[in-house]
C-alpha positions in Angstrom: 16.6 27.3 -17.6 15.6 28.9 -21.0 15.7 32.7 -21.7 13.1 34.0 -24.2 13.1 37.5 -25.6 9.6 38.9 -26.2 9.8 41.9 -28.5 10.8 45.3 -27.1 9.1 44.7 -23.8 12.2 43.3 -22.4 13.3 39.8 -21.3 11.0 37.2 -19.8 12.5 34.4 -17.7 10.7 31.1 -18.0 11.7 28.0 -15.8 11.3 24.7 -17.6 10.9 21.3 -15.9 10.1 22.4 -12.3 6.9 24.4 -11.6 7.3 27.6 -9.6 7.1 26.9 -5.8 7.7 23.1 -6.3 10.8 21.1 -5.1 12.7 18.4 -6.8 12.0 14.8 -6.0 14.6 13.4 -3.5 15.0 10.3 -1.3 14.9 10.6 2.5 16.1 7.9 4.9 14.2 7.5 8.1 15.5 5.2 11.0 13.2 4.1 13.8 14.0 3.9 16.6 16.6 6.7 16.6 18.8 5.0 19.2 19.2 1.5 20.9 20.1 0.6 24.5 21.0 -2.9 25.7 21.3 -4.2 29.2 19.9 -1.2 31.1 17.5 -3.5 33.1 19.7 -6.6 33.1 23.3 -5.8 32.6 24.3 -9.5 33.2 22.4 -10.5 30.1 21.0 -12.1 28.1 20.8 -9.3 25.5 18.0 -10.0 23.0 18.7 -8.5 19.5 16.8 -5.3 18.6 15.5 -4.1 15.3 15.8 -0.8 13.4 13.5 -0.1 10.5 15.0 1.8 7.6 12.3 3.6 5.5 12.3 5.8 2.5 10.2 8.7 3.5 11.1 10.7 0.4 9.6 10.8 -3.1 12.5 9.3 -5.1 14.4 6.1 -4.9 16.7 5.6 -1.9 19.8 3.7 -3.0 21.6 2.0 -0.1 25.3 1.4 -0.6 26.3 -0.1 2.7 25.2 -0.7 6.4 27.9 -1.2 9.0 28.7 -0.9 12.8 31.2 1.6 14.2 32.6 0.6 17.6 35.8 2.6 18.0 38.3 2.1 20.7 37.4 -1.5 21.6 40.4 -3.7 22.3 38.5 -6.9 21.7 36.8 -6.0 18.4 33.2 -4.9 18.0 30.7 -5.5 20.7 27.8 -5.2 18.3 26.7 -7.1 15.2 24.2 -6.4 12.5 22.2 -8.4 9.9 19.7 -6.9 7.6 17.0 -7.5 4.9 18.3 -4.6 2.9 21.2 -6.6 1.3 22.5 -7.1 -1.4 23.9 -3.7 -2.1 23.3 -1.4 -3.9 19.7 -1.8 -2.8 17.0 0.6 -4.1 14.0 1.4 -1.8 11.1 3.0 -3.6 9.2 5.8 -1.8 7.4 4.4 1.2 9.4 1.1 1.1 11.4 -0.2 4.1 13.8 -2.9 5.2 14.9 -4.2 8.6 18.3 -4.1 10.4 18.8 -6.4 13.4 21.5 -5.4 15.9 23.0 -7.8 18.4 25.1 -7.1 21.5 28.0 -9.4 22.4 30.3 -7.6 24.9 34.0 -8.2 24.8 34.5 -6.4 28.1 32.6 -5.2 31.1 31.4 -1.6 31.4 29.5 0.8 29.3 29.9 -0.1 25.6 29.1 2.3 22.8 28.8 2.1 19.1 27.0 3.5 16.1 24.9 1.9 13.4 25.8 3.6 10.1 23.7 3.6 6.9 25.3 4.9 3.7 22.9 5.9 0.8 22.1 8.7 -1.7 20.1 10.8 0.8 21.5 14.3 1.5 22.3 13.5 5.2 24.2 10.2 4.5 25.5 8.4 6.5 22.6 8.2 8.9 23.5 7.2 12.5 21.8 5.3 15.2 23.7 5.6 18.5 24.2 2.2 20.4 24.6 2.2 24.2 25.0 -1.0 26.2 25.6 -1.9 29.8 27.6 -5.1 30.4 28.3 -6.2 34.0 28.4 -9.7 35.5 25.5 -8.9 37.9 22.3 -6.9 38.0 23.9 -4.7 40.7 27.0 -4.6 42.8 28.2 -2.5 45.7 31.1 -2.2 48.1 30.0 -2.0 51.7 32.4 -0.1 54.0 32.8 -0.7 57.7 30.9 2.5 58.6 27.8 1.5 56.6 28.5 3.3 53.3 27.2 1.5 50.2 29.2 2.4 47.1 28.0 1.5 43.6 30.5 -0.5 41.7 28.9 -0.2 38.3 27.0 2.4 36.2 23.8 0.4 36.6 23.9 0.3 40.4 22.1 3.4 41.5 22.9 5.2 44.8 20.6 3.9 47.5 18.6 6.1 49.9 18.0 5.1 53.5 20.2 2.5 55.2 22.4 3.6 58.1 25.8 5.2 58.4 28.0 5.4 61.5 30.9 7.8 60.8 34.0 6.6 62.6 32.4 3.5 64.0 33.3 0.2 62.3 30.1 -1.5 63.0 28.7 -2.5 59.6 29.0 -6.3 59.1 27.1 -7.2 55.9 24.5 -6.2 53.4 22.0 -8.1 51.2 20.1 -7.0 48.1 16.5 -7.7 46.9 16.2 -9.9 43.9 15.5 -6.9 41.6 18.3 -4.9 43.2 16.0 -2.0 44.0 16.9 -2.1 47.7 18.1 -4.2 50.6 19.4 -4.3 54.1 22.6 -3.3 56.0 23.4 -5.4 59.1 25.1 -3.9 62.1 27.1 -5.9 64.6 24.3 -5.7 67.2 21.9 -7.4 64.8 20.1 -4.3 63.6 18.8 -4.6 60.0 18.5 -1.2 58.2 16.5 -1.1 55.0 17.6 1.0 52.1 16.0 1.7 48.7 12.7 -0.1 48.3 13.2 -2.7 51.0 10.4 -3.0 53.5 10.9 -2.8 57.3 12.3 -6.2 58.4 9.5 -8.0 60.3 10.5 -10.1 63.3 14.2 -9.5 63.1 16.4 -10.5 66.1 18.4 -7.8 67.9 21.2 -8.9 70.2 22.4 -5.6 71.7 26.0 -6.7 71.5 28.5 -7.1 68.7 27.8 -10.7 67.6 26.0 -10.4 64.2 28.0 -11.6 61.2 26.0 -11.9 58.0 22.6 -11.6 56.4 21.0 -13.4 53.4 17.6 -13.1 51.7 15.5 -15.9 50.3 15.2 -16.0 46.5 12.5 -13.7 45.2 12.6 -11.3 48.1 11.1 -8.0 46.9 9.8 -4.6 48.0 6.4 -6.3 48.7 7.9 -9.1 50.8 11.4 -9.8 52.0 12.5 -12.7 54.2 15.8 -14.1 55.2 18.3 -14.9 58.0 20.8 -13.2 60.2 23.9 -15.2 61.2 25.4 -14.7 64.6 28.9 -15.5 65.5 27.9 -18.7 67.4 26.3 -20.1 64.2 22.7 -19.2 65.1 20.4 -18.4 62.1 17.6 -16.1 63.0 14.8 -15.8 60.5 12.9 -12.6 59.7 10.1 -11.6 57.4 8.3 -14.9 57.9 11.2 -17.1 56.7 10.8 -20.7 57.9 13.1 -21.9 60.6 16.2 -23.8 59.6 17.2 -27.3 60.6 20.5 -29.1 61.0 22.6 -26.0 61.4 25.9 -26.1 63.3 26.1 -24.2 66.6 29.1 -23.2 68.7 27.7 -21.8 72.0 29.9 -19.2 73.5 32.4 -19.3 70.6 32.3 -16.6 67.9 33.6 -18.7 65.0 30.9 -18.4 62.4 31.8 -16.1 59.5 29.5 -16.1 56.5 26.3 -17.8 55.3 25.1 -18.5 51.7 21.9 -19.9 50.5 21.6 -22.3 47.6 20.1 -20.8 44.4 16.8 -22.7 45.0 16.6 -21.5 48.6 16.1 -25.0 50.0 19.2 -24.7 52.2 22.6 -23.4 52.5 26.0 -23.4 54.3 27.7 -21.6 57.1 31.5 -21.0 56.9 33.5 -21.2 60.1 36.7 -19.4 60.7 38.8 -22.5 60.2 37.3 -23.1 56.8 34.6 -25.7 57.6 31.4 -25.5 55.6 28.3 -26.7 57.5 25.0 -27.3 55.7 21.5 -26.5 56.9 18.0 -27.0 55.5 15.3 -24.4 55.1 11.9 -25.3 56.5 11.1 -29.0 55.9 14.0 -29.4 53.4 16.9 -31.6 54.6 20.3 -30.1 54.8 22.3 -30.3 51.5 25.2 -32.7 51.0 28.2 -32.5 53.4 31.2 -30.7 52.0 34.5 -32.3 53.1 36.9 -31.3 50.4 37.3 -27.6 51.2 40.5 -26.1 52.7 40.7 -26.4 56.5 43.0 -24.7 58.9 42.6 -26.2 62.4 43.0 -23.7 65.2 43.6 -20.8 62.8 40.7 -18.5 62.1 41.8 -17.4 58.6 38.8 -18.2 56.4 37.0 -15.1 55.3 34.3 -15.8 52.7 32.9 -18.3 50.2 30.7 -18.4 47.2 28.6 -21.1 45.4 28.3 -21.6 41.7 25.0 -20.3 40.4 23.9 -23.8 39.4 24.7 -25.4 42.7 22.1 -27.8 44.0 21.6 -29.7 47.3 23.4 -32.7 45.9 26.0 -30.9 43.7 27.2 -27.9 45.7 30.5 -26.4 44.5 32.4 -23.2 44.8 35.4 -21.4 46.4 36.5 -20.4 49.9 38.7 -17.3 50.4 41.4 -17.1 53.1 42.6 -13.8 54.6 45.8 -13.8 52.5 43.7 -13.9 49.3 44.0 -17.6 48.5 41.0 -19.2 46.9 40.3 -22.8 47.5 37.8 -25.0 45.5 35.3 -27.3 47.1 32.8 -29.7 45.6 34.8 -30.1 42.3 38.3 -30.6 41.1 39.6 -27.9 38.7 41.2 -29.1 35.5 44.2 -26.9 36.2 45.6 -24.6 38.9 43.4 -21.8 40.2 45.1 -18.4 40.0 44.3 -16.2 42.9 42.8 -12.8 42.0 45.0 -11.1 44.6 47.4 -12.6 47.1 49.1 -11.0 50.0 51.2 -13.6 52.0 51.2 -12.7 55.7 48.8 -9.8 55.2 45.1 -10.3 56.2 43.6 -8.3 53.3 41.3 -10.9 51.6 37.6 -9.9 52.2 35.2 -11.3 49.6 35.0 -13.8 46.8 32.3 -13.9 44.1 31.9 -16.2 41.1 30.8 -14.9 37.7 27.2 -16.2 37.2 28.2 -17.7 33.8 31.2 -19.6 35.2 31.0 -23.4 35.6 33.1 -26.0 37.3 34.7 -26.6 33.9 35.6 -22.9 33.5 35.6 -21.3 37.0 36.3 -17.6 37.1 35.3 -14.7 39.2 36.7 -12.0 41.5 38.1 -11.4 45.0 38.0 -8.1 46.9 40.7 -6.8 49.2 40.1 -4.7 52.4 41.2 -1.6 50.5 38.3 -2.1 48.1 40.3 -3.3 45.1 38.7 -6.1 42.9 40.9 -8.8 41.4 39.8 -11.2 38.6 41.0 -14.8 38.9 41.3 -17.5 36.2 41.2 -15.1 33.4 38.0 -13.4 34.4 37.5 -9.8 33.1 38.2 -7.0 35.5 35.2 -5.0 36.7 34.9 -1.3 37.5 35.3 -0.3 41.1 33.7 2.8 42.6 35.5 3.0 45.9 39.1 2.4 46.8 40.9 3.3 50.1 44.6 3.0 49.3 46.3 1.6 52.4 43.2 1.7 54.5 41.4 -1.6 55.1 37.8 -0.4 55.4 35.9 -2.5 52.9 33.7 -5.2 54.4 31.9 -7.0 51.6 31.3 -7.1 47.9 27.5 -7.2 47.7 25.9 -8.4 44.5 22.6 -9.5 42.9 23.0 -12.0 40.1 
C-alpha cells in the first residue's frame, strides 16, 4: 500500500496491485467424490478399487506435497491403499487441471473398517480429507437363530428382518434359510411350518406335519423374492420340496426313527447330503441329477447321536465334496480331504453338549481350511486361525441358540 499526500486537501489512500473489490488469486483443491464406501452391498468381497479426482478449482497453481492414507487404531496395519497420477511430489496443478487417486481396500480384520484419504497442498484448507468406510465380513449376511424364532443380526450389514414368527417361551424354532441376496428368508418350526421374513414370498406347496418332526430347511441357489424353492428335512430323512423344487432321488430314509439332523446342498444345487445323528453323510440328487459321491471318511459314532451339524467348502462338486462335521462337544472332523496338519477346534467342551453350528469361510480351501463354530450360548469361535467375527446375541449360561444362518 502506498500513501500519497495531495496538497492541503488531506491524505488520499491508493491501493496498488489489487483493484478495489477484487480478491487475490489462490489455489483451491476439490475432491470428488467427497467420501468412499466399500463392501456395503457385498461385505464378503471382492472390493473393486475406487477413484477420487483431485482438481484445482482455484485461479492459481495448486502445489501438492503429499497424498497418504490415515487408518488409525488398526492392529494389522492399514486396510486401505492408494496409488495416484499426481506423483511425483511436489506436483503443480494449474487452474482447472486434475489428477486421479485410486483407493483399494484390503481388510486385515472383519468388521467396520474406517480410514481417511489425506491430500497435503498449498490450499488454505490443507490437508483435505476423504472419509473411507468399509464393511468386511465373511458372508453377505449372517444371523443367529434362537429357539423361540428370534433372528439376531451378527454383522453391521445384516439388517433386522420384519415378518417371520416368534414363540416366546416355546422352543420350537428349528432352522432358517436366507435368499441368495440376503433380503429375506424362512424360519422353520418343528411342525414343518415355513414362516417368510423380509422379502421372501409365501412358500408354495410346503409340507406341514402337525407334530414336532421337522429338522432343517435349505433353498436352491438363486432363490429370490420373485421365486424361492427348496426342501424341508424331517427327522426320518424325508426331503419335502416347496416352491416348485424338483423331487430328490437316492435319499436315505429311516421310517419311524428321528435320526436325521441337517441337510446341505452343493453349491451348484445338483444334489446334497443329509447328516444323521451318528455322523453319517448320505447323498441325494436333485431332479434328474444322480446323487453325489459317497462320503465314507467322516467321523462316525455308532449308537451315539452326537453329530450336530456339517458344512461343505464353497467349491465342493458332486465328485469332490469336502468339509467338516461338528459334534456336540465342539469337535470338528474333516471329510473328503486330509488336512496337512491338525485341525484346531474353535471351541471344545468335553462332556458338555454345547456345539451347535459349523461354517467354513467362503475363501477357505482344503489346503487352508478355516471357519467358525457356534455354541448353544451364541458364542462364535474361529478355528485354524480364522479371524473372529462380531456376534450380536449372547446368552451366557443359557443354551438357546439354534443355528448360525448365513448367505455366502
